[in-house]
Every structure is written in structure tokens, then in C-alpha cells.
All heavy atoms as TSV, in Angstrom:
chain	resi	resn	atom	element	x	y	z
A	1	MET	N	N	32.053	181.836	82.688
A	1	MET	CA	C	33.021	181.474	83.670
A	1	MET	C	C	34.453	181.608	83.167
A	1	MET	O	O	34.708	181.383	82.031
A	1	MET	CB	C	32.855	180.062	84.194
A	1	MET	CG	C	31.498	179.844	84.965
A	1	MET	SD	S	31.206	178.164	85.472
A	1	MET	CE	C	32.519	177.936	86.552
A	2	ASP	N	N	35.428	182.011	84.028
A	2	ASP	CA	C	36.695	182.158	83.636
A	2	ASP	C	C	37.619	180.847	83.867
A	2	ASP	O	O	37.335	180.190	84.833
A	2	ASP	CB	C	37.466	183.267	84.405
A	2	ASP	CG	C	36.810	184.648	84.010
A	2	ASP	OD1	O	36.676	184.818	82.784
A	2	ASP	OD2	O	36.671	185.443	84.853
A	3	ASN	N	N	38.478	180.547	82.958
A	3	ASN	CA	C	39.378	179.444	83.127
A	3	ASN	C	C	40.483	179.882	84.120
A	3	ASN	O	O	41.000	180.998	83.992
A	3	ASN	CB	C	40.000	178.981	81.867
A	3	ASN	CG	C	39.010	178.310	80.930
A	3	ASN	OD1	O	38.034	177.747	81.411
A	3	ASN	ND2	N	39.288	178.337	79.660
A	4	VAL	N	N	40.780	179.096	85.128
A	4	VAL	CA	C	41.909	179.253	85.982
A	4	VAL	C	C	42.869	178.109	85.858
A	4	VAL	O	O	42.451	176.875	85.890
A	4	VAL	CB	C	41.434	179.323	87.478
A	4	VAL	CG1	C	42.617	179.487	88.409
A	4	VAL	CG2	C	40.428	180.512	87.564
A	5	THR	N	N	44.112	178.302	85.625
A	5	THR	CA	C	45.153	177.287	85.510
A	5	THR	C	C	46.174	177.421	86.537
A	5	THR	O	O	46.739	178.392	86.797
A	5	THR	CB	C	45.781	177.402	84.081
A	5	THR	OG1	O	44.816	177.425	83.099
A	5	THR	CG2	C	46.822	176.306	83.876
A	6	LEU	N	N	46.410	176.287	87.212
A	6	LEU	CA	C	47.461	176.142	88.253
A	6	LEU	C	C	48.676	175.523	87.557
A	6	LEU	O	O	48.588	174.459	86.965
A	6	LEU	CB	C	47.008	175.304	89.420
A	6	LEU	CG	C	48.058	175.044	90.428
A	6	LEU	CD1	C	48.560	176.345	91.145
A	6	LEU	CD2	C	47.544	174.079	91.444
A	7	ASN	N	N	49.788	176.256	87.543
A	7	ASN	CA	C	50.995	175.751	86.974
A	7	ASN	C	C	51.981	175.353	88.088
A	7	ASN	O	O	52.186	176.042	88.944
A	7	ASN	CB	C	51.763	176.881	86.202
A	7	ASN	CG	C	50.890	177.470	85.121
A	7	ASN	OD1	O	50.458	176.738	84.157
A	7	ASN	ND2	N	50.518	178.686	85.307
A	8	ILE	N	N	52.505	174.120	87.930
A	8	ILE	CA	C	53.545	173.563	88.908
A	8	ILE	C	C	54.771	173.150	88.084
A	8	ILE	O	O	54.633	172.318	87.184
A	8	ILE	CB	C	52.907	172.394	89.706
A	8	ILE	CG1	C	51.682	172.758	90.394
A	8	ILE	CG2	C	54.001	171.811	90.682
A	8	ILE	CD1	C	50.829	171.681	91.056
A	9	TYR	N	N	55.830	173.733	88.499
A	9	TYR	CA	C	57.122	173.457	87.825
A	9	TYR	C	C	58.047	172.645	88.769
A	9	TYR	O	O	58.313	173.172	89.860
A	9	TYR	CB	C	57.806	174.733	87.368
A	9	TYR	CG	C	56.914	175.672	86.553
A	9	TYR	CD1	C	56.183	176.744	87.148
A	9	TYR	CD2	C	56.758	175.488	85.219
A	9	TYR	CE1	C	55.426	177.597	86.413
A	9	TYR	CE2	C	55.906	176.277	84.449
A	9	TYR	CZ	C	55.236	177.373	85.112
A	9	TYR	OH	O	54.460	178.161	84.365
A	10	ASP	N	N	58.506	171.613	88.254
A	10	ASP	CA	C	59.431	170.774	89.118
A	10	ASP	C	C	60.908	171.320	88.846
A	10	ASP	O	O	61.326	171.550	87.780
A	10	ASP	CB	C	59.357	169.296	88.583
A	10	ASP	CG	C	60.264	168.328	89.387
A	10	ASP	OD1	O	60.895	168.794	90.354
A	10	ASP	OD2	O	60.212	167.163	89.098
A	11	LEU	N	N	61.533	171.678	89.967
A	11	LEU	CA	C	62.845	172.261	89.959
A	11	LEU	C	C	63.925	171.265	90.126
A	11	LEU	O	O	65.074	171.665	90.364
A	11	LEU	CB	C	62.921	173.419	90.949
A	11	LEU	CG	C	61.990	174.520	90.786
A	11	LEU	CD1	C	62.171	175.617	91.879
A	11	LEU	CD2	C	62.179	175.160	89.370
A	12	MET	N	N	63.616	169.935	90.159
A	12	MET	CA	C	64.704	168.934	90.346
A	12	MET	C	C	65.648	169.108	89.191
A	12	MET	O	O	65.272	169.372	88.042
A	12	MET	CB	C	63.978	167.604	90.410
A	12	MET	CG	C	63.022	167.419	91.568
A	12	MET	SD	S	63.853	167.854	93.217
A	12	MET	CE	C	64.027	166.224	93.750
A	13	PRO	N	N	66.866	168.661	89.348
A	13	PRO	CA	C	67.903	168.756	88.410
A	13	PRO	C	C	67.560	167.809	87.222
A	13	PRO	O	O	66.940	166.763	87.356
A	13	PRO	CB	C	69.155	168.395	89.064
A	13	PRO	CG	C	68.728	167.577	90.271
A	13	PRO	CD	C	67.412	168.098	90.594
A	14	GLU	N	N	68.078	168.175	86.082
A	14	GLU	CA	C	67.946	167.303	84.845
A	14	GLU	C	C	68.706	166.059	84.946
A	14	GLU	O	O	69.742	165.937	85.688
A	14	GLU	CB	C	68.404	168.026	83.621
A	14	GLU	CG	C	67.625	169.343	83.324
A	14	GLU	CD	C	68.258	170.111	82.217
A	14	GLU	OE1	O	69.482	169.976	81.944
A	14	GLU	OE2	O	67.524	170.898	81.606
A	15	THR	N	N	68.322	165.033	84.196
A	15	THR	CA	C	69.092	163.848	84.163
A	15	THR	C	C	70.369	164.059	83.328
A	15	THR	O	O	70.527	165.120	82.683
A	15	THR	CB	C	68.334	162.671	83.398
A	15	THR	OG1	O	68.075	163.057	82.121
A	15	THR	CG2	C	66.944	162.401	84.166
A	16	ARG	N	N	71.289	163.205	83.456
A	16	ARG	CA	C	72.642	163.388	82.763
A	16	ARG	C	C	72.444	163.552	81.309
A	16	ARG	O	O	73.012	164.404	80.612
A	16	ARG	CB	C	73.543	162.244	83.116
A	16	ARG	CG	C	74.935	162.440	82.581
A	16	ARG	CD	C	75.864	161.358	82.964
A	16	ARG	NE	N	75.935	161.184	84.358
A	16	ARG	CZ	C	76.851	161.790	85.221
A	16	ARG	NH1	N	77.670	162.657	84.726
A	16	ARG	NH2	N	76.817	161.567	86.465
A	17	SER	N	N	71.554	162.815	80.659
A	17	SER	CA	C	71.349	162.891	79.200
A	17	SER	C	C	70.700	164.197	78.813
A	17	SER	O	O	71.024	164.733	77.762
A	17	SER	CB	C	70.499	161.669	78.666
A	17	SER	OG	O	69.227	161.845	79.268
A	18	GLN	N	N	69.749	164.766	79.594
A	18	GLN	CA	C	69.184	166.003	79.363
A	18	GLN	C	C	70.249	167.114	79.450
A	18	GLN	O	O	70.239	168.088	78.741
A	18	GLN	CB	C	68.059	166.251	80.290
A	18	GLN	CG	C	66.763	165.443	80.031
A	18	GLN	CD	C	65.772	165.593	81.119
A	18	GLN	OE1	O	66.110	165.954	82.295
A	18	GLN	NE2	N	64.547	165.521	80.817
A	19	GLN	N	N	71.180	166.992	80.467
A	19	GLN	CA	C	72.191	168.042	80.623
A	19	GLN	C	C	73.119	168.082	79.401
A	19	GLN	O	O	73.463	169.095	78.936
A	19	GLN	CB	C	72.946	167.763	81.979
A	19	GLN	CG	C	72.213	168.059	83.119
A	19	GLN	CD	C	72.990	167.674	84.425
A	19	GLN	OE1	O	74.021	166.913	84.345
A	19	GLN	NE2	N	72.513	168.197	85.578
A	20	GLN	N	N	73.483	166.889	78.854
A	20	GLN	CA	C	74.352	166.796	77.717
A	20	GLN	C	C	73.751	167.394	76.495
A	20	GLN	O	O	74.420	168.135	75.739
A	20	GLN	CB	C	74.838	165.350	77.507
A	20	GLN	CG	C	75.734	164.779	78.550
A	20	GLN	CD	C	75.963	163.315	78.344
A	20	GLN	OE1	O	75.334	162.618	77.577
A	20	GLN	NE2	N	76.910	162.754	79.084
A	21	SER	N	N	72.530	167.191	76.308
A	21	SER	CA	C	71.789	167.744	75.174
A	21	SER	C	C	71.637	169.261	75.243
A	21	SER	O	O	71.687	169.979	74.292
A	21	SER	CB	C	70.419	167.001	74.913
A	21	SER	OG	O	69.508	167.360	75.960
A	22	SER	N	N	71.432	169.754	76.550
A	22	SER	CA	C	71.313	171.221	76.687
A	22	SER	C	C	72.606	171.884	76.565
A	22	SER	O	O	72.663	173.015	76.188
A	22	SER	CB	C	70.590	171.485	78.021
A	22	SER	OG	O	71.390	171.183	79.007
A	23	GLN	N	N	73.664	171.172	76.851
A	23	GLN	CA	C	75.005	171.829	76.705
A	23	GLN	C	C	75.411	171.980	75.220
A	23	GLN	O	O	76.106	172.901	74.862
A	23	GLN	CB	C	76.029	170.950	77.428
A	23	GLN	CG	C	76.038	170.993	78.923
A	23	GLN	CD	C	76.985	170.082	79.587
A	23	GLN	OE1	O	77.635	169.350	78.881
A	23	GLN	NE2	N	77.092	170.231	80.912
A	24	SER	N	N	74.840	171.090	74.431
A	24	SER	CA	C	75.191	171.265	72.929
A	24	SER	C	C	74.443	172.461	72.410
A	24	SER	O	O	74.866	173.043	71.401
A	24	SER	CB	C	74.794	169.933	72.221
A	24	SER	OG	O	73.437	169.731	72.266
A	25	SER	N	N	73.270	172.753	73.007
A	25	SER	CA	C	72.523	174.020	72.479
A	25	SER	C	C	73.047	175.175	73.393
A	25	SER	O	O	73.822	174.939	74.266
A	25	SER	CB	C	71.024	173.765	72.660
A	25	SER	OG	O	70.707	173.623	74.035
A	26	SER	N	N	72.575	176.391	73.012
A	26	SER	CA	C	73.083	177.545	73.734
A	26	SER	C	C	72.456	177.452	75.195
A	26	SER	O	O	71.321	177.247	75.377
A	26	SER	CB	C	72.626	178.775	72.991
A	26	SER	OG	O	71.264	178.915	72.948
A	27	SER	N	N	73.333	177.778	76.170
A	27	SER	CA	C	72.822	177.810	77.600
A	27	SER	C	C	73.523	179.045	78.224
A	27	SER	O	O	74.668	179.374	77.992
A	27	SER	CB	C	73.181	176.550	78.280
A	27	SER	OG	O	74.603	176.426	78.401
A	28	SER	N	N	72.705	179.701	79.059
A	28	SER	CA	C	73.222	180.895	79.780
A	28	SER	C	C	73.754	180.549	81.128
A	28	SER	O	O	73.439	179.443	81.693
A	28	SER	CB	C	72.125	181.933	79.820
A	28	SER	OG	O	71.089	181.598	80.739
A	29	SER	N	N	74.528	181.416	81.729
A	29	SER	CA	C	75.093	181.144	83.025
A	29	SER	C	C	73.898	181.209	84.051
A	29	SER	O	O	74.016	180.506	85.078
A	29	SER	CB	C	76.059	182.234	83.395
A	29	SER	OG	O	75.504	183.528	83.406
A	30	SER	N	N	72.872	181.960	83.869
A	30	SER	CA	C	71.657	181.963	84.806
A	30	SER	C	C	71.012	180.628	84.838
A	30	SER	O	O	70.567	180.209	85.854
A	30	SER	CB	C	70.725	183.128	84.465
A	30	SER	OG	O	70.067	182.872	83.188
A	31	GLN	N	N	70.916	179.929	83.672
A	31	GLN	CA	C	70.333	178.562	83.587
A	31	GLN	C	C	71.211	177.630	84.338
A	31	GLN	O	O	70.639	176.776	85.125
A	31	GLN	CB	C	70.194	178.118	82.197
A	31	GLN	CG	C	69.081	178.797	81.436
A	31	GLN	CD	C	69.044	178.454	79.964
A	31	GLN	OE1	O	70.102	178.093	79.393
A	31	GLN	NE2	N	67.899	178.517	79.372
A	32	GLN	N	N	72.492	177.714	84.249
A	32	GLN	CA	C	73.468	176.850	84.936
A	32	GLN	C	C	73.398	177.096	86.424
A	32	GLN	O	O	73.407	176.204	87.267
A	32	GLN	CB	C	74.886	177.006	84.424
A	32	GLN	CG	C	75.010	176.552	82.984
A	32	GLN	CD	C	76.304	176.841	82.366
A	32	GLN	OE1	O	77.109	177.720	82.941
A	32	GLN	NE2	N	76.589	176.421	81.207
A	33	GLN	N	N	73.173	178.359	86.851
A	33	GLN	CA	C	73.102	178.739	88.230
A	33	GLN	C	C	71.847	178.092	88.888
A	33	GLN	O	O	71.887	177.562	89.977
A	33	GLN	CB	C	73.200	180.251	88.364
A	33	GLN	CG	C	73.231	180.623	89.855
A	33	GLN	CD	C	73.281	182.120	89.966
A	33	GLN	OE1	O	72.926	182.886	89.068
A	33	GLN	NE2	N	73.603	182.702	91.176
A	34	ARG	N	N	70.772	178.259	88.099
A	34	ARG	CA	C	69.436	177.666	88.669
A	34	ARG	C	C	69.587	176.198	88.715
A	34	ARG	O	O	69.086	175.617	89.712
A	34	ARG	CB	C	68.311	178.016	87.694
A	34	ARG	CG	C	67.810	179.422	87.872
A	34	ARG	CD	C	66.536	179.618	87.128
A	34	ARG	NE	N	66.684	179.386	85.674
A	34	ARG	CZ	C	66.733	180.297	84.810
A	34	ARG	NH1	N	66.477	181.571	85.098
A	34	ARG	NH2	N	66.827	180.018	83.516
A	35	SER	N	N	70.249	175.511	87.770
A	35	SER	CA	C	70.343	174.087	87.838
A	35	SER	C	C	71.200	173.682	89.039
A	35	SER	O	O	70.781	172.737	89.801
A	35	SER	CB	C	71.049	173.650	86.539
A	35	SER	OG	O	71.277	172.274	86.609
A	36	SER	N	N	72.314	174.341	89.340
A	36	SER	CA	C	73.081	173.962	90.543
A	36	SER	C	C	72.374	174.323	91.818
A	36	SER	O	O	72.491	173.521	92.727
A	36	SER	CB	C	74.473	174.668	90.505
A	36	SER	OG	O	74.297	176.084	90.549
A	37	LEU	N	N	71.636	175.331	91.844
A	37	LEU	CA	C	70.848	175.675	93.044
A	37	LEU	C	C	69.735	174.607	93.358
A	37	LEU	O	O	69.600	174.166	94.364
A	37	LEU	CB	C	70.236	177.072	92.964
A	37	LEU	CG	C	69.432	177.527	94.178
A	37	LEU	CD1	C	70.390	177.652	95.383
A	37	LEU	CD2	C	68.856	178.943	93.855
A	38	SER	N	N	69.001	174.249	92.303
A	38	SER	CA	C	67.999	173.250	92.416
A	38	SER	C	C	68.613	171.838	92.748
A	38	SER	O	O	68.040	171.096	93.461
A	38	SER	CB	C	67.087	173.098	91.160
A	38	SER	OG	O	67.845	172.715	90.060
A	39	GLY	N	N	69.784	171.562	92.153
A	39	GLY	CA	C	70.452	170.335	92.609
A	39	GLY	C	C	70.935	170.359	94.003
A	39	GLY	O	O	70.739	169.269	94.723
A	40	PHE	N	N	71.317	171.457	94.588
A	40	PHE	CA	C	71.576	171.585	96.001
A	40	PHE	C	C	70.359	171.255	96.889
A	40	PHE	O	O	70.397	170.457	97.784
A	40	PHE	CB	C	72.127	172.970	96.320
A	40	PHE	CG	C	72.283	173.215	97.789
A	40	PHE	CD1	C	73.277	172.670	98.524
A	40	PHE	CD2	C	71.399	174.049	98.458
A	40	PHE	CE1	C	73.444	172.945	99.796
A	40	PHE	CE2	C	71.567	174.306	99.788
A	40	PHE	CZ	C	72.564	173.721	100.501
A	41	PHE	N	N	69.262	171.926	96.498
A	41	PHE	CA	C	68.048	171.700	97.331
A	41	PHE	C	C	67.437	170.253	97.145
A	41	PHE	O	O	66.962	169.786	98.097
A	41	PHE	CB	C	66.958	172.739	96.954
A	41	PHE	CG	C	67.211	174.036	97.641
A	41	PHE	CD1	C	67.553	175.200	96.860
A	41	PHE	CD2	C	67.225	174.234	98.988
A	41	PHE	CE1	C	67.852	176.345	97.424
A	41	PHE	CE2	C	67.414	175.469	99.643
A	41	PHE	CZ	C	67.788	176.518	98.870
A	42	SER	N	N	67.583	169.799	95.920
A	42	SER	CA	C	67.038	168.430	95.676
A	42	SER	C	C	67.905	167.391	96.545
A	42	SER	O	O	67.316	166.414	97.034
A	42	SER	CB	C	66.954	168.058	94.223
A	42	SER	OG	O	68.346	167.831	93.777
A	43	GLY	N	N	69.173	167.610	96.673
A	43	GLY	CA	C	70.029	166.747	97.535
A	43	GLY	C	C	69.616	166.779	98.945
A	43	GLY	O	O	69.726	165.733	99.626
A	44	LEU	N	N	69.077	167.945	99.443
A	44	LEU	CA	C	68.625	168.046	100.787
A	44	LEU	C	C	67.224	167.491	100.903
A	44	LEU	O	O	66.914	166.844	101.898
A	44	LEU	CB	C	68.595	169.446	101.222
A	44	LEU	CG	C	69.940	170.146	101.375
A	44	LEU	CD1	C	69.757	171.677	101.775
A	44	LEU	CD2	C	70.825	169.491	102.527
A	45	LEU	N	N	66.338	167.799	99.905
A	45	LEU	CA	C	64.912	167.356	100.102
A	45	LEU	C	C	64.598	165.985	99.682
A	45	LEU	O	O	63.651	165.329	100.246
A	45	LEU	CB	C	64.040	168.425	99.244
A	45	LEU	CG	C	64.268	169.861	99.722
A	45	LEU	CD1	C	63.477	170.806	98.733
A	45	LEU	CD2	C	63.696	170.082	101.179
A	46	SER	N	N	65.203	165.439	98.673
A	46	SER	CA	C	64.866	164.155	98.139
A	46	SER	C	C	64.918	163.044	99.228
A	46	SER	O	O	64.007	162.199	99.275
A	46	SER	CB	C	65.775	163.771	96.921
A	46	SER	OG	O	65.422	164.600	95.894
A	47	PRO	N	N	66.032	162.975	100.000
A	47	PRO	CA	C	66.028	161.921	101.033
A	47	PRO	C	C	64.916	162.037	102.040
A	47	PRO	O	O	64.553	160.998	102.630
A	47	PRO	CB	C	67.383	162.065	101.720
A	47	PRO	CG	C	68.160	162.811	100.735
A	47	PRO	CD	C	67.219	163.751	99.993
A	48	LEU	N	N	64.268	163.152	102.104
A	48	LEU	CA	C	63.215	163.315	103.146
A	48	LEU	C	C	61.829	163.141	102.471
A	48	LEU	O	O	60.839	163.270	103.113
A	48	LEU	CB	C	63.296	164.773	103.652
A	48	LEU	CG	C	64.538	165.156	104.488
A	48	LEU	CD1	C	64.514	166.599	104.812
A	48	LEU	CD2	C	64.660	164.274	105.714
A	49	GLY	N	N	61.839	162.830	101.183
A	49	GLY	CA	C	60.611	162.636	100.439
A	49	GLY	C	C	59.938	163.886	99.953
A	49	GLY	O	O	58.774	163.845	99.603
A	50	PHE	N	N	60.670	164.994	99.918
A	50	PHE	CA	C	60.183	166.243	99.444
A	50	PHE	C	C	60.753	166.613	98.120
A	50	PHE	O	O	61.775	166.024	97.627
A	50	PHE	CB	C	60.411	167.304	100.445
A	50	PHE	CG	C	59.651	167.224	101.759
A	50	PHE	CD1	C	60.437	166.732	102.871
A	50	PHE	CD2	C	58.318	167.486	101.811
A	50	PHE	CE1	C	59.730	166.567	104.057
A	50	PHE	CE2	C	57.738	167.314	103.108
A	50	PHE	CZ	C	58.408	166.891	104.145
A	51	GLY	N	N	60.228	167.647	97.435
A	51	GLY	CA	C	60.782	168.137	96.164
A	51	GLY	C	C	60.934	169.658	96.163
A	51	GLY	O	O	60.501	170.278	97.163
A	52	ALA	N	N	61.410	170.193	95.145
A	52	ALA	CA	C	61.524	171.606	94.965
A	52	ALA	C	C	60.697	172.015	93.776
A	52	ALA	O	O	60.811	171.529	92.695
A	52	ALA	CB	C	63.015	171.980	94.719
A	53	TYR	N	N	59.681	172.900	94.038
A	53	TYR	CA	C	58.752	173.275	93.018
A	53	TYR	C	C	58.517	174.786	93.047
A	53	TYR	O	O	58.717	175.439	93.962
A	53	TYR	CB	C	57.382	172.585	93.277
A	53	TYR	CG	C	57.489	171.058	93.265
A	53	TYR	CD1	C	57.601	170.438	94.467
A	53	TYR	CD2	C	57.427	170.356	92.140
A	53	TYR	CE1	C	57.671	168.984	94.577
A	53	TYR	CE2	C	57.529	168.964	92.153
A	53	TYR	CZ	C	57.683	168.314	93.374
A	53	TYR	OH	O	57.780	166.918	93.404
A	54	HIS	N	N	58.068	175.284	91.867
A	54	HIS	CA	C	57.668	176.577	91.680
A	54	HIS	C	C	56.154	176.533	91.195
A	54	HIS	O	O	55.858	175.694	90.380
A	54	HIS	CB	C	58.461	177.353	90.721
A	54	HIS	CG	C	57.962	178.716	90.379
A	54	HIS	ND1	N	57.974	179.766	91.209
A	54	HIS	CD2	C	57.239	179.150	89.232
A	54	HIS	CE1	C	57.354	180.842	90.614
A	54	HIS	NE2	N	56.959	180.477	89.434
A	55	THR	N	N	55.323	177.353	91.732
A	55	THR	CA	C	53.916	177.318	91.200
A	55	THR	C	C	53.449	178.761	90.822
A	55	THR	O	O	54.076	179.798	91.242
A	55	THR	CB	C	52.974	176.901	92.363
A	55	THR	OG1	O	53.029	177.768	93.463
A	55	THR	CG2	C	53.176	175.458	92.734
A	56	SER	N	N	52.565	178.834	89.919
A	56	SER	CA	C	51.883	180.052	89.497
A	56	SER	C	C	50.519	179.726	89.189
A	56	SER	O	O	50.089	178.619	88.999
A	56	SER	CB	C	52.602	180.742	88.350
A	56	SER	OG	O	52.581	179.906	87.262
A	57	ILE	N	N	49.733	180.811	89.054
A	57	ILE	CA	C	48.266	180.500	88.719
A	57	ILE	C	C	47.944	181.661	87.551
A	57	ILE	O	O	48.381	182.790	87.626
A	57	ILE	CB	C	47.358	180.755	89.925
A	57	ILE	CG1	C	45.978	180.363	89.586
A	57	ILE	CG2	C	47.405	182.122	90.548
A	57	ILE	CD1	C	45.030	180.194	90.774
A	58	ASP	N	N	47.260	181.077	86.584
A	58	ASP	CA	C	46.822	181.999	85.445
A	58	ASP	C	C	45.311	182.216	85.579
A	58	ASP	O	O	44.475	181.379	85.713
A	58	ASP	CB	C	47.023	181.286	84.073
A	58	ASP	CG	C	48.487	180.958	83.793
A	58	ASP	OD1	O	49.338	181.578	84.484
A	58	ASP	OD2	O	48.737	180.187	82.801
A	59	VAL	N	N	45.000	183.589	85.639
A	59	VAL	CA	C	43.636	183.962	85.698
A	59	VAL	C	C	43.288	185.149	84.760
A	59	VAL	O	O	44.117	186.259	84.812
A	59	VAL	CB	C	43.186	184.440	87.144
A	59	VAL	CG1	C	41.829	184.937	87.276
A	59	VAL	CG2	C	43.519	183.330	88.203
A	60	ARG	N	N	42.365	185.059	83.935
A	60	ARG	CA	C	41.974	186.168	83.013
A	60	ARG	C	C	43.106	186.709	82.166
A	60	ARG	O	O	43.272	187.947	82.108
A	60	ARG	CB	C	41.224	187.189	83.714
A	60	ARG	CG	C	39.888	186.812	84.237
A	60	ARG	CD	C	39.154	188.049	84.863
A	60	ARG	NE	N	37.910	187.532	85.387
A	60	ARG	CZ	C	36.985	188.337	85.912
A	60	ARG	NH1	N	37.230	189.608	86.065
A	60	ARG	NH2	N	35.820	187.838	86.316
A	61	GLY	N	N	44.051	185.870	81.737
A	61	GLY	CA	C	45.117	186.259	80.851
A	61	GLY	C	C	46.329	186.790	81.603
A	61	GLY	O	O	47.302	187.219	80.979
A	62	PHE	N	N	46.355	186.656	82.965
A	62	PHE	CA	C	47.445	187.090	83.748
A	62	PHE	C	C	48.011	185.955	84.547
A	62	PHE	O	O	47.232	185.058	85.081
A	62	PHE	CB	C	47.173	188.329	84.605
A	62	PHE	CG	C	46.802	189.490	83.928
A	62	PHE	CD1	C	45.515	189.874	83.717
A	62	PHE	CD2	C	47.881	190.356	83.473
A	62	PHE	CE1	C	45.235	191.076	83.011
A	62	PHE	CE2	C	47.598	191.496	82.811
A	62	PHE	CZ	C	46.251	191.932	82.574
A	63	ARG	N	N	49.327	185.961	84.830
A	63	ARG	CA	C	49.944	184.868	85.563
A	63	ARG	C	C	50.476	185.575	86.904
A	63	ARG	O	O	51.128	186.541	86.885
A	63	ARG	CB	C	51.159	184.269	84.847
A	63	ARG	CG	C	51.958	183.283	85.696
A	63	ARG	CD	C	52.864	182.495	84.931
A	63	ARG	NE	N	52.031	181.612	83.987
A	63	ARG	CZ	C	52.399	181.133	82.836
A	63	ARG	NH1	N	53.624	181.369	82.335
A	63	ARG	NH2	N	51.616	180.348	82.166
A	64	TYR	N	N	49.994	185.074	87.993
A	64	TYR	CA	C	50.360	185.489	89.373
A	64	TYR	C	C	51.347	184.439	89.950
A	64	TYR	O	O	51.098	183.328	89.929
A	64	TYR	CB	C	49.082	185.588	90.161
A	64	TYR	CG	C	48.133	186.665	89.693
A	64	TYR	CD1	C	47.158	186.278	88.865
A	64	TYR	CD2	C	48.233	187.980	90.105
A	64	TYR	CE1	C	46.234	187.203	88.324
A	64	TYR	CE2	C	47.368	188.914	89.608
A	64	TYR	CZ	C	46.442	188.533	88.782
A	64	TYR	OH	O	45.508	189.449	88.255
A	65	GLN	N	N	52.454	184.973	90.544
A	65	GLN	CA	C	53.432	184.084	91.179
A	65	GLN	C	C	54.016	184.906	92.368
A	65	GLN	O	O	54.000	186.130	92.430
A	65	GLN	CB	C	54.479	183.721	90.234
A	65	GLN	CG	C	55.181	184.842	89.516
A	65	GLN	CD	C	55.887	184.427	88.280
A	65	GLN	OE1	O	55.865	183.235	87.850
A	65	GLN	NE2	N	56.658	185.339	87.697
A	66	PHE	N	N	54.620	184.116	93.204
A	66	PHE	CA	C	55.253	184.760	94.399
A	66	PHE	C	C	56.707	184.554	94.383
A	66	PHE	O	O	57.207	183.476	94.052
A	66	PHE	CB	C	54.746	183.992	95.711
A	66	PHE	CG	C	55.359	184.466	96.962
A	66	PHE	CD1	C	54.997	185.631	97.551
A	66	PHE	CD2	C	56.358	183.793	97.577
A	66	PHE	CE1	C	55.484	186.180	98.662
A	66	PHE	CE2	C	57.055	184.288	98.653
A	66	PHE	CZ	C	56.576	185.483	99.210
A	67	GLY	N	N	57.455	185.617	94.667
A	67	GLY	CA	C	58.894	185.606	94.769
A	67	GLY	C	C	59.317	186.072	96.166
A	67	GLY	O	O	58.799	186.959	96.710
A	68	ALA	N	N	60.277	185.372	96.713
A	68	ALA	CA	C	60.709	185.657	98.101
A	68	ALA	C	C	61.171	187.118	98.320
A	68	ALA	O	O	60.828	187.710	99.269
A	68	ALA	CB	C	61.902	184.722	98.546
A	69	ASN	N	N	61.789	187.724	97.340
A	69	ASN	CA	C	62.241	189.097	97.471
A	69	ASN	C	C	61.260	190.159	96.984
A	69	ASN	O	O	61.456	191.361	97.244
A	69	ASN	CB	C	63.619	189.297	96.820
A	69	ASN	CG	C	64.662	188.479	97.522
A	69	ASN	OD1	O	64.653	188.254	98.715
A	69	ASN	ND2	N	65.683	188.046	96.709
A	70	VAL	N	N	60.403	189.714	96.201
A	70	VAL	CA	C	59.423	190.656	95.500
A	70	VAL	C	C	57.978	190.555	95.781
A	70	VAL	O	O	57.161	191.416	95.469
A	70	VAL	CB	C	59.601	190.644	93.978
A	70	VAL	CG1	C	60.916	191.097	93.539
A	70	VAL	CG2	C	59.251	189.224	93.420
A	71	GLY	N	N	57.593	189.447	96.478
A	71	GLY	CA	C	56.191	189.238	96.849
A	71	GLY	C	C	55.494	188.671	95.668
A	71	GLY	O	O	55.959	188.007	94.819
A	72	ILE	N	N	54.135	188.985	95.530
A	72	ILE	CA	C	53.348	188.524	94.454
A	72	ILE	C	C	53.509	189.501	93.255
A	72	ILE	O	O	53.422	190.716	93.375
A	72	ILE	CB	C	51.822	188.433	94.888
A	72	ILE	CG1	C	51.622	187.472	96.013
A	72	ILE	CG2	C	50.927	188.152	93.692
A	72	ILE	CD1	C	50.274	187.568	96.586
A	73	THR	N	N	53.671	188.877	92.046
A	73	THR	CA	C	53.888	189.700	90.840
A	73	THR	C	C	52.869	189.161	89.816
A	73	THR	O	O	52.363	188.012	89.922
A	73	THR	CB	C	55.296	189.467	90.290
A	73	THR	OG1	O	55.606	188.093	90.022
A	73	THR	CG2	C	56.329	190.086	91.237
A	74	ARG	N	N	52.551	190.025	88.897
A	74	ARG	CA	C	51.563	189.718	87.780
A	74	ARG	C	C	52.287	189.977	86.474
A	74	ARG	O	O	52.884	190.985	86.294
A	74	ARG	CB	C	50.321	190.563	87.941
A	74	ARG	CG	C	49.312	190.226	86.891
A	74	ARG	CD	C	48.069	191.024	87.018
A	74	ARG	NE	N	48.283	192.358	86.453
A	74	ARG	CZ	C	47.338	193.221	86.187
A	74	ARG	NH1	N	46.076	192.970	86.502
A	74	ARG	NH2	N	47.660	194.373	85.582
A	75	THR	N	N	52.182	188.974	85.660
A	75	THR	CA	C	52.729	189.065	84.337
A	75	THR	C	C	51.726	188.645	83.388
A	75	THR	O	O	50.697	187.953	83.726
A	75	THR	CB	C	53.999	188.267	84.092
A	75	THR	OG1	O	53.842	186.949	84.430
A	75	THR	CG2	C	55.141	188.783	84.994
A	76	SER	N	N	51.922	188.834	82.059
A	76	SER	CA	C	51.000	188.265	81.040
A	76	SER	C	C	51.188	186.797	80.910
A	76	SER	O	O	52.324	186.392	80.796
A	76	SER	CB	C	51.343	189.026	79.673
A	76	SER	OG	O	50.517	188.482	78.717
A	77	ALA	N	N	50.097	186.067	80.905
A	77	ALA	CA	C	50.182	184.595	80.804
A	77	ALA	C	C	50.421	184.210	79.409
A	77	ALA	O	O	49.832	184.748	78.424
A	77	ALA	CB	C	48.896	183.973	81.255
A	78	THR	N	N	51.212	183.235	79.084
A	78	THR	CA	C	51.447	182.768	77.695
A	78	THR	C	C	50.920	181.380	77.626
A	78	THR	O	O	51.032	180.512	78.597
A	78	THR	CB	C	52.981	182.709	77.382
A	78	THR	OG1	O	53.672	181.959	78.373
A	78	THR	CG2	C	53.553	184.159	77.366
A	79	LEU	N	N	50.372	181.092	76.500
A	79	LEU	CA	C	49.793	179.720	76.331
A	79	LEU	C	C	50.796	178.842	75.563
A	79	LEU	O	O	51.581	179.110	74.837
A	79	LEU	CB	C	48.453	179.860	75.528
A	79	LEU	CG	C	47.427	180.648	76.271
A	79	LEU	CD1	C	46.232	180.769	75.361
A	79	LEU	CD2	C	47.077	179.977	77.535
């Protein structure tokens, strides 16, 4: 039998202490953009009891995920 792994990533913004520690290390503008985007959505979704998540599934060494502009993609799964 094959192992199947479901990955669920919470896209909620980091706490203030996590943001300060990540600023002391190297951070890219794309990471900051993702953080501000997830912060925007969490501000809308949290009061309603919802969250912002990304999911993927690992099957036979490949990771399958869905992207709004690209559809389902397959990449090599990393452990």
C-alpha cells in the first residue's frame, strides 16, 4: 500500500514576536507580500469563524496542489 499525506498550511499572519524574529533574518519581498495578503484575508475571515489555508496531497513521491491561475500542479514531494 502507498502512503498518502494530506498537508494543510495555515496562512494566518504571524504573531508580532514571530515577525520580529523573521525580520532579523533574511526575508524576501514575496514573503512580505504573502504575509500582508494573508493578513488581509484573515481580517475578513476570522470574525466569521473561518481561516485561510492551503492544502496539498503527497502520493507516491509527488505533491499535488491546486492554484487558481494554473489548476492542479505536480511537484516532487519533500520530506
